[in-house]
N, C-alpha and C positions, 0 to 999 in steps of 0.2 A: 461736662456731661456730653455735649455735642461732639467734642473732640474724641471722647471715648467711643461714641457710636460710629464716627467716621473711620476710626482705626479698625473696628470690627467689620465695618462694611467693606473696607479695602481687603481685609483678610479673607472674607467670604468670597469676594469677587475673584481674588487670586486662586482660592481653592476651587471655585467653579471652573476657571480657565484651565488650571493645571489638570484637574480630574477629567474634564470632558476631552481635553487635548490628548491626554494619555489613553483614554478609551478609544478615541478615533484612530490614533496611531497604532495601538495594539490590534484593533479590529482590521485595519488595513493590512498589517503584516500577516495576520491569521488568514484573511481572505486571499492574500497573495499566495500563501503556502497552499491553501485549499485548491486554488486554480492550478498551481503547478502539479499538485498531486493528481488532479483531474486530467491534465494533459498527459502526465506520465502513464496514467491508466489507459488513455486512448492510444498512446504509442505502444504500450505493451500488447494491447489487443491487436494493433496493426501488425506487430511482429508475429504474433501467433497466427493471424490469418495469412500473412505472407508465407509462413512455414507450411501451412496447409496447401497453398498453391504450389510450392516447390515439391511437396510430397505427391501431389497430383501429377506433376510433370515426371517425377521419378516413376510413378506407377505406369504412365504411358510408355516410358522407356523400357520398363521391365516386361510389359506385355508384348511390346514390339520385339524385344530380344527373344522372348519365348517362341515367336513365330519362326525364328531362324532354325529352331530345332527340327522343323519339318524337313529341311534339306539334309541335315546331318542324319536324320533317321531313315529317310526314304530315297534320297538322291534326286533323280529326275522326277518332276511333278508335272502332271497335266493341268490345263486350265480348269477343268472340272474339279479335280482334286484340290487345287489351290483355292477355288471359291468355296468348296465345301468345308475346308479346314478353317478358313477365315470366318465363315458363318457359324461354325461350331464354337469358335472362341468367343464370338459376340454373344452367343446364347448362354454359354457357361459363365462368362465374366459379366454379370449384370451391371457392374459399375463402370464398365468401359464404354466409351462412346462409339458411334459407328466408325468402323475402321476403313481406311482407304490405303490399300497395300499394292505395291508394284514390285516386280522383279525385273531389273534392267540388266541387259547383257550387251557387251560390245559387238559391233558389226565388223565385217571384214574390211570395210573402208574407213575404219576409225571412228565411226559414229556410235550411237547408243540407241537401242530399241527396247520397248517395253515387251518383254517376253510373256509375262503373266500379270494380271491385274484383278483385283477383287475389292468388294466394298464400294464406297463412294468413289466415282471415277471422274471427278470434275477436273483433275489435273492430267490424267493419263488414261490410256486405253490399251488393251492387249494388242500386240502385233502392230503398234503404231510407234513412230519415232517419239522420243522423249521431248516434251515441250521445251522451247527455248526460253527458260526462266533462269536468270543468273543465280538465284539462290539455290536452285536444284543442282546446277553445275558445281557450285561451291561445295555442296554437301557430298556430291559424288567424288570430287577430288579429295576431300578430307577422308572419305571412307576408304578410297584406294590407298591413301597414304597410311592409314591406320586400320588394317584389316582385322576382322574378328572383334571389333569394338563398335559400340553404339555411338554414332555421331549425331550431334544436334546442329542443324544448319542455322543460318541467320534468319531472323524474322522478316516476313514480307507480307504485302497486302495482296490477297488473292482476288479472283474475278468476282466473288460474291461480297466484296468489301470487308471480309473478315481477315484478321491478321492470323497468319499461320507460320509454322516451322516444319521443316522436313527432317525426319529421322532417317539415318542411313546406316547400313551394316554390310560390309564387303565380305562375301563368302569365298573361301579358298579351301573347299573341302575335297577337291580332286574330282568329285562327281559333278558339282555345279559351281560355276564361276560367274559371278556377277554381283550386283548390289541390290539388296532389299531396301525399298523406300516406303515411308509411311508419313502421312500428314497428321499434325496435331493442331486443332483449331484453337488458337490462343484466345480469340474473342469469346468463343463458347465457354471455354474453361473459366474465363474471368466473369462472364455472366453467371455461371453456376456458383462461383465463389461468392459473388455479391448476394445472390438469392438465398444462399444457405447460411452465410457467416457474417456478412458486413452489416453492422447495426446502423440505425439512423444517426446522422451526425458525423459519420466517417465517410470520406470520399476518397476514391482511388483512381489513379491514372497510371498508364504504362509509359515509361520513358526509355530512351537510349542514353548512352553515356554522355552525349553532347547536349543533353537536356531536350532533345527532340521529342515532342509529344506524339506518341503513336496512337494511344487509345485512351479515351476518357468515357467510360460508360455512363449512361444517364441513370443515376441511382433512384431518384424519386422525383416526380413532378412537383412535389411540395418543396417549398424553399427550405434549404438546409440551414440557413442562417449565416451569420458572419463567420468567416474563417478565422480561427483563433491561433492556429499553429500548423506547420507543415513538417513532414519528416520523410526523407528519401531512404529506402531500403533496397539493397542489392538483391536481385533475384537469381540471375544466372550470367555467367561470362562466356559467351560463345561469339567470337568475332567482336562485335560491339557488346558492351555490358547492357543488361536489362535492369531496370529499376522500377519499383513501385513508388509513386509519389503520393503519400497519405496526407489528407487534410482533415484536421479536427475542427468541426464547426461548433458554434455555441449551443446547438441543439443536441449535441452528444450527451446522452444520459441526463438530459434536462439541465446541463450546465454544471458548473462547480457548486459544491455544497457550501453555501454561505451562511448556514443557520448559526454556526458557532460564532462567526465574525459579527453577525447582526446581534446575537445575544450579548457578546462582549461590549459592543458599542452602546446598546440600549441599557444593559444592566449597569455598566460602568457609569453612564450618564445619570441613571436614576439614583445610584448609590451616592454619586457626587452631589446631586441635588439634595438628597436627604441629609447628608453630612453637613452641607452648607447651611441648610435650614436649621439643623440642630445646633450648629455653632452659633448661629444668630440668636436662636432661642436661649442658648446658654448665656450669651452676653446680656440679654434682657433679664434673665433670671438673676444674674449677678447684680445687676442694677437694683432689682427689687429687693434683694437680700440686704444690700447696703442701706436702703431706705427704710426697711421694715425690721431692723434688728431688734427693736423693742416690742414687737408684736407678740401676740399670745403664743404659747408653746405649741398649740395645735397647728397654727399657721407656720411656725418655724419647722415643725416636723414635715409638713407637707412640702415646704420649699426644699428641705433636705432630700426628701424622696425624689423630687424633680432633679436635683443636682446629681444624685447617684445615677439616675437614668441617663442624664446628659453625659456623665463621665464614662459610662459604658459605651455610649455612642462615639465619644471621642476616642476610646480605645479601639473601636472598630475602624475609625479613620486611620489610626496607626497601623492596624492590620492590613488595610488596603495598600498603604505605602510599602509595607514589607512584601506583600504579594506582588506588587508592581516590580519591586527589585528582583524577586525570584523569577518573574517572567522574563526579565530583561536578558538574562544569560542564554536560555534556549532560543529566544527569538533572535538575539544577536548572532549566535552560532549558526542559525539557519540562514540568516542574511549573508554572512561571510561565505557559507558553503554554496548558496545559490549564485552569488556573484562569481565565485571560482568556477562553478559549473557553466555559467553563461560564457565566461571568457574562454573556457576550454572548447565549448561548442563553436564559438566564433572562429577560433584558430583552426578547428577541424574543418569547418565549412570553407575557410580560405584555402586550406591545403587541398580540399576536394575540388574546388573550382579551378585551382591552378594546376591540377593534375599531378601534384606531388604527394598525394596521400598514399601511404604504405599500409599494408595489412597489419603489420606489427604496431604501427602508430594508431591505427583505428582500434585494434583490440585493446591497446593500453589506455587510449582515451575513453573507450566505452567502459572499461573496468573502473577507471577513476571516476567517471560520471556516475556509475552505479554506487560506488562508495560514498560520493558526495550526496547522492539522493538518499542513501540510507542514513547519513548524518542529519540531513534535513528532516527526514521522517522521525528519527529518534528524538530530536530536539522539540519538534512540534508535539510529539507524543508526551514529552515531559511537561510542556506547557499545558496541554489539555488535561493531563493527569492532575496537575496542581489545581486547575479550575474545577475539575471533577470532584476533588476532595471536599470542596465547599458544598457541592450538591448532596454529599453523603451525610451531612449533619443530621438531616431528618431522614433516616433510613427507611426506604420503602420495603415492606415485607414481601411484596411480590416481585421485587427487582431481580431476584435470583431463583432458579428452579429448584424445587425440593425434589430429592431423589434418594434412593437407597445406596449406601456405599460402606466400605470398610474403613474404619477410622485410621488404622495404622497406615494403609496405603495412601489415603488422602493427605495425612499430615506429612508423610515421607515425601510425597510429590511436591508439597509446598516447600519443604526444606531443601529439596534438590534445586528448585528454581532460585533459591537465595544463596546457594553455595558459592557462585563466582563473586558475589558482593561480599560475602563473609571472608572469603580467601583474600580478596583485595585489601580488606581492612584488618587482616591478621586476627580474625576473630574465629571462635569455635562454638558450634551449637551441637550439643549432645542430646540425642533423643532416646527415650526409653518408653516405648509405647506398647501396651499390651495387645497381643494379636487377637483376631476373631471377635472384635467388637463391631457388631452390625449397627449402622445408624440409618435413620430415615429422617434426614434433616437437610441443611443447606451447606454443602461443602465449600461453595464459593465464599460466602461471608465468613465461614470458619477459617478458611485459609487467609482471608484478609486480616482477621484478628491476630493470627500468629505473625503475619508479615509486619503488622503495625507494632507488635511487641518488639520484634527484632529491630525495626527501624528506630523505635524509641530508645532502645538500649544503645544503638550505635551513635545516635545524636547526643544523648544526655549522659548515659552511664559510662561510656568509654570515650568521651570527648578527647581526653589527653592521655589515653591509655592504649597500649597495644597488647595483643595476646590475651584479650578478655575472653571469658567463658560464659556461655549461656546453656541452660538445660531445659528440656521439655519432657515432662512425664505425663502419661495418660493411662488410666486404668478404670475398670468397671467399678461402680459404686452401687451395689444392689443389682436388681434386675433391669431397672429402667433408667439409670443415670450413669454418667461418666464424670470423672474428675480429671481436670487438666491443671498442671502446675508448671508455670513458666518462671524461671529464675535467672538472674544475672548476678555476677560478682563485681558489679561496677561501683560507682561512687556513692550510690544510695540517694535518698530524698529526705530533705529536712521535714520534721514532723508537722510543722505548720503548713506545709505545702502538699502533704500526702492527700488530704481531704479535698484538694482543689484540682487534682490532676485530670479528673473526668469532666471538668467544666469546659464548655466550648471557648476557644480562643485563648485559653490559659497556657502560656508558654514562657520559658526563659530564653528562647532562641528566636524571637521575632526578628525577621530580616536576615537571619543567619541559617536558614534551612528549616526552621520550625514554624508551623502554621497555627499550632494550638488546637488542632482538630483531630489529631491521630487517636488519642485515647478517648476523646469524646465519641468518635466513630466506633471504637471498640465497645464502649459502654452501650451505645444504641443498638449495635448488632447483637450483643449478648442478651440484652433485655427484650428488645422489640422483635428481633428476627429469630434467634435461637431459643428464646423463652427460658433463659438460664439465669445464673447468678454470678457475680464477680466481686472479688475482694482483693485488697492490696495491702502489703506490709513492707516496710523498708527500714533500713538502719544505715546511717552515714558510715561510709567506708567499708560496708559489708555487702551491699547490693539490695536488690528489690525483688519481691516475689508476687506474682499474680496467680490467684486461684480461681478456677472456673468450675461451676457445677452445671452440667448440661443434661437435658433429657435426651434419651436415645431417639425418641420420636418427637420432632418439633411440632408445635401446635400449628 
C-alpha cells in the first residue's frame, strides 16, 4: 500500500513540475511576443512622426519657392515692396514660422552683398555684405550650380544656439540675377514636433551620418525610464545625411501588455495544481474502493459518483496536454521568425556601420522584416485564438453589440471571409439566403456560429475527402422568426455520438486540431445569446444537417 502511495506521489510531483514549467515557458514566450509587438508599435509611431517632420521641411521649401514668383511677376523689387510681400505671406500662411529672407547679388569685385532682406535678420541685413558662414557659402555655390531649383544647405549651429539650414534659389529671369536665401530653424521645428506629436516614453535626437549628436531636446523633466530599444531613421540627405535616433523607454504607453502572459502563467499553474490534487484524490478513492468493495450499495454508488467526477477531471488533463501541443506550433513559428528577424537586423546594422548599406538592400531587408513581423503576429494571434476559445464556453450575452442588420448581407460577409480557407481545402459552400430579412440581433455571434459549422465540417466531415460540399439556406418563418439550415455531404456522425456533440470538451480529434469546444460554443450562442433553438441530424456516409430557429429580434 505504501508503495502504491509513493508511485502516485511521484506521478503527482512530475505532473506539477511539467505543468508549471510549461505554464512558465508559455508565459515567457507570450510576454516576449507582447514586448516585441509593443516595440514595433513604438517604431511605427516614430516613423509616422518622422514623416510629419519631413512634410514640415517640404512645406517650408514650398513656401520659399513661392516667394521666387515675386521676381518672375514683377522683376525689380524695392526693399519696401520686398518687406511688404514677406509680411503678407506670413499673415496669409498661418502655419508658417517667422520668415527670414534675403536676396543676394554678386558685386563687381567678385563678392556678394545682401540686396534685400526681410523678416528675422539675425544672419543678414540689407545693403551689407553676406556673413562669412561656410554653410551659407556652400548653399550659394550649390544654388549657382543648379539654378531654378530649391537647394537645402548643410545644417549648422547659429548664434542663438539653434540648429538651422539655409534654403537657396538662384534666379536667372533676365530681370533679376542673384540668389534668394531663407533660414529654417530646425531646433524650433523639432520642438514643435515634440509638443504636438511625440508621446511620453519616446525620445528623439538628431544625428549626422557619422553618428555625431547634433540635437537632443529635453522631452520631459520626469524620468522617462529605462531605454528598451533604439531605432535610427533617415530624414534627409544633403551633404551629410540627417537621422533621427528614436529611443523607446519602458514608460511608453505604460510598457508592454503582459496581462495575457500573466494569465497564462497563473491559470496554467492553478489548473496544474487542481489536476494534481484531483489525481491524488483519485488514488485515494481507488484505495477506498478496494477496501470497501463489500459495503452497502448506497456507499458504492457514492464512490462511483466520485470516480465519474474524477474521470472527467482526468479527461480535462488530457485536454490541457492537447492544448499545449496545439500552442507549440504557433509559438515555435513565432520564435523562428523572431530569430530570423533579429539576425537580419544585426546584418543590416553591420552594413550601416560599415558604410556598405545600399538602398536596395535596405528596402529588401525592411520588406522581409515586415513579412516576418506579420508571421509573428499571425502565429501569436492563432495562439491567443485557441486560448480565447476556452473563454467562450460560458458565453457572455453582453460580449457583442446588438444592432439592426440585413441577414443576407451579414451571412454573405461571413462566407466571404472564409472563401480563401475553403478554396485552399478544395471545398465549396453554397448559399441560398432570402433577401430583405431584417434582424435586430447579434451579427457577431451569428457569424461565429456559421464559422464553427464550417470548421467542424472541415475537421471532421471532410478529413480524408476533397471537393466536399456544404450548403447554407435561410428564409423567413412567420413574421418574427427565421430558419437556417446548414448541411454538409461529409462522412456523417454515428448515432451514439450525435447526442454528445454539444458537450464541452467532447471531440475525436484531441491533440489533432480539435478542442471539443466548437459545437459547445455554438450551442451556448444559439441558446444564451441569440435566444433560439438548434437541432442536428446525421447519417453515416451521407452527411450532417444543423437546423436553427432564431427570433428576428433577440432578447
